[in-house]
N, C-alpha and C positions, 0 to 999 in steps of 0.2 A: 450454596447460597439459599437462605431461607425464603420461603414463599408466604404470602399472606392469603388467607381464605375469606372470601366474602360470605357472610351469614345471611345477608338480606339482598334482594334484588335491587340494583341501583335505580330502577325506574319505579316499581310499585311497592317496594319494601317488603314483599312477601318472602318466605324462607323455604319454599319447596321447589327444588330444582331436579332436573334429570340430566344425565350426561348425554350430550348431543353428538360430540365428535372428538376424537383424539387426533391431534395434529402435531407434527414435528416442526421445530424451529430450524428451518433449512439454512438460515443466514448466518447464525452465530454459534449457538450452543449445541445444536442437534439433539436437544432434549425434547421430550414429548410433553405437550400441555393439553389440558382438557377444556373444551368449550362446553359450558352448561347452558341449559335453557330453563327459564322460569316457567313453572307450571301455571302461573296465573296470567301474566301478560305476554309470555312467549319471547321475552328478550333473551338474546344470545350474548354471553360474556365469558371471557377467559377466566377460569377459576379452578384452583388457586393461581396466583399470579405474582410476579416480583413486586416488591413494594416500590413506592416512588423513589426511595433512597437507593434502591438496588437496580432499577430498570436501566440505568445508563449503560451498564456493562453489555446489555443486549443490543445496543446501537453501535458498538465498537467493531465495525466491519467496513472495509472499503467497498463492499457490495451494497452498503446502504447509501444509495446514490444521492438522495436529496441533501445529504450532509457533505458532499464532496463536489469539487469543481474540476478535478483532474481529468484530462482527456484520456479516455479509455479506448482500447482498440476492439474490445469484444462487441458483438452485434447488439446485445441487449442494452448496453450502456449507450451505444451510438443511437439506437432507436429511441431510448428514453430522452436523450438530449434533443434530438430532432423534433420529437413530438412536443416536448416541453416548450421549445422555442415557438412552435406553431400555436400551441394552446394558450400561451401567455397573451398573444395578440387577441385571441378570442375572448379571454377573460377580461381584458381591458375594455374591449368593445361591449361586453355584457354589463360591466359595472357602469359604464357611461350611459347605457340605455336605461339602467335602473335609477341612476342619480346623475342627470345631465349637468348639475351645477358644479360637479367636481370639487366636493368639499374635503372632509377628513376621512381617511381610510386607515383601518387597522388590519394588518395581516398577522394572524396568530399562527405561530409555527412557521415562520417565513423561510426556513432553510437558509440557503446562501443568498437570498434576496433578489432573485431574478424577477419575480413578479412585482415586488415593491419598486425596484428600479424602473420598471416599465410604467408603473402608475405615476411615479414622481416625474418622469420625463413627459408624461401626458398632462401634467398640471395638477395632480392631486397633492394634498398635504398628507404625507405618509408617516405612519407609525408601524412598528413591527415588534414581535416577540419571537424569541428562539432560545430554547433551553441549552442547546449544544453550543459550547463556548467557541469552538473552531468555526462552525457555520455562522455563528453570530458575528464574529469578527469579519468574515468575508461579506456578510450581508450589510454591515455598517459601511464598509468600504464601497461596495457596489451601489447601494441605494442612497448613500450620502445623507443618512438620517440616523437618529439614535435607535438602536435595536435593544429591547429590554429582555431580561432573562425570562420574565413571566408577566402575566396580566396583573399580578399583585405588586408590580413595581410602583413606588409612590408617585412617580411622575404621571402614571396613567390613571390614577384614581379619580382625578378631577376632570378627565377628558370624556367627551361623548363623541360619537362617530356617525357619519352618514352611511358608511358601509363598513362592515366587519366581515372578513373572509377567513375561513378555515378550510384550506385545501388539503384534504386527507389528514386531518389533525384531530378531530373530535374523538376518533376511535383510540387515540393514544393517551388521553388525559385521565389521570387517576381520580381527580375530584370532579366527577361528571356533572352532578347537579349544581355544585358551586360555580362551575365554569359557565353553565347555561344561564344561571341566574345573573352572573356578572355580565353576560352578553345582553340580557334584557335591560339591566340597569344602565349600561353604557351606550345604548343605541338611541339615536335621536328619534323623536316621535314618528317621523316619516322615513326612517332609515331602513336599510335592508341588511340581513345577515345571509351570507352564502356559505353553505356547509356541504362539502363534497366528501362522500364516504363510499367504500365498496358496498356492493349489494349481494348478500349471500343467497338471494333468491334468483339470481340471474342464471341463464343457461350454462355459462362456463363454470359457475360455482357448483351447480348440480352435477355437471359432467365430471369435473376433476375431483370433487369430494374433498377428502382430507389432503389432497395434493394441491388444492386451489391456493395459489400464491397470495391472494389478497386476505386470507385468514391471518397470515404473517404474525403468528403467535411468537413470543408473548408481547411483542410491541403493540399489537392491536388488542386492546383490552375489551373492546365491544364490537359487535357485528350487527349493524342496524338494518332492519327491514323498514319499508315505508310505514308500516303500522307502528312499530316501536319508536321510530323517530318522531312521529306525530304525537304519540303518548308522552314522550319525554318533553317535547316543546310545549305542549299544552299545560303541563305542570307549572311551567314558568311564564305563563301568559304570552306565549308566542305561537304563531301559526304558520303553516306552510302555504305560501301563495301559489307556487308552481314548482315543478320538478323538471330538470333538464338532464339529458344523457351526457355521458363522457365517452364518446365513440371509440377513442383510441385505447382506452384502458383494457378492453377485452383482448386486444392483440398483445400488448405488453405483458399482461397477467397470464395470457395463454402460453407465451414463450417460457416464462418462468415455471408455470404449472407443468408443462410437458417435460421440462428439465427435471423437476422434482419427482415426477412419476416414472420417468424412463431413464434417468441418469444423464441425458443430453437433450438439447433442444430439438424437438420435432417441428421444423418450420412449417411443413405442409399442414400438420394437424393443428398447430396453434393458429395459423391464419384461417383455416377452415372453421375452427371453433369460434374465432373472433367474429367472422362474418355471420355465422349462424346465431351467435349470441346477440349481435346487434339487430339482425333481422327479427328474431323471436322476441327481442326486448323492446323493439320500437312500437310506438303507439301514438295515436292522435291525442289521447287524453292522458293527463298526468297519473291517473289512478292505475293504469295498466303499463306504464313505462317500466321496463325491467332490465335495463342494460347492466353491464358489469360494475359500473360505478354511476352514482347519481349525484346531481347537484340540487340541493334544496334551497329555494329562495324563500326567506323567512322574514316576517315582520311582527311588530307588536300587535296584539289583539285590540 
């Protein structure tokens, strides 16, 4: 399957890169992919990578949990489901605090629609996108609303939103700048964008190195630090208002990472690493928050 090679950094457009890390795709192909780092802005991105037309094959696995609803008996899947159900309640509370009027919300990359269903039940007018056809069908049934294949669907072009959410989605999109510009154009003046992404500067990322599950190549095309996220958003007249932790991600990612590094899950090590990652990553100010995954609360400048 041919790969495409980026000649220019997606953020600063410079063309000088270093090889940062070689990482195996542990989920589907078991091929090795290279993460490169821009020598100018230090952005990390998977390069070369599958094209947008070819990337779908790398999601075809029952282990790619966000696209499946089947009850699994393995502990990782059970842990994922339990945490997902708990964090959905927290996410709904968060958006209600950011936008008490409960207007229109768009969830980009909504998977099987669990979060959208919760927002609809809570009184929001919901919209969603999901490129995977199977997950999209499940999401439409669950959320009771139209789920579009992408943000370029004609029905969405005339809409603007009070809240736009991307829960572990921005790292997957090929057209990075075009997507962020779309977010700016379709956000209401006082609206908020919530972007959740893995953090390659966290303690667990540094500890596990090339075995860190949240690199998830080649599905994760980009690997955002706080600095590179801000640089990208500023290009599109957006700014970070605050950064919040995702405490549970360190444990889930730790279980997968220990499996990748040792062949089976080391529960003691992954729990210990998760605790340490959260302790070392916690901070009273957003500049020093450094947990396994981060939520960026974003608004127009």
